[in-house]
C-alpha positions, 0 to 999 in steps of 0.5 A: 959356645962359639970356638975363639980357637983351634980344637982338639977332637978325640975322633974314630971310625964309627965302623967298630964298637963294644957294647956292654948286653944285657943279662939273659941275653945271647947275641949270635955273630952275624945277626943285627944287634939293637940298644936299650936307652940304658945302652945295653944290646939287645934283639932288634925285637926286645921290647927295650929295644930303642934302636939298632945299632950295627951287626954283631961281629962274633957270638956274646953270650951273656945269658947267664950274666948280669946288665954289662957282664960281657961285650958284644963286638959290633959293626957297621960295615956293610952286610949282604942279608937275607932279603926278597923283592929288592933290585936297583930301585930298591937302593936307599930304601929303608930296611926293618928289622923284624927280628935278629935275622928277619929283614923287610922293606916295609914297617910292618908295626914297631920296627927299628930301621936297621938301614938302608939298601946299598946295593943290590948285585949278583950275589944279593942285598947289602945292608947299608948300616944307620 
């Protein structure tokens, strides 16, 4: 419905979130985190993963818990990643995750997009989250 007056909105930076972790799952700090359609955090190569949402700021061990027993702190800040074969021409190109720490510029078959190449400098490749 079209607004007829000012709207007070709730906002957040969008850089950080705490998500419930799927049962029997361990997410390692510094690795990519995906979610299922139910909103549970899993590894990107999990059969039920539908989208990558960022990287784990710390380890989240839910190996002995049920769905949501543990939460993982996720960040969308730029992350330096291991990605061979990139240079300045790779900036803004999509980056796909084959698993939680394997990245590639081509989608070899159903991998989820982790983000884009944000920039490449003397220290390495920087992933910009979606």
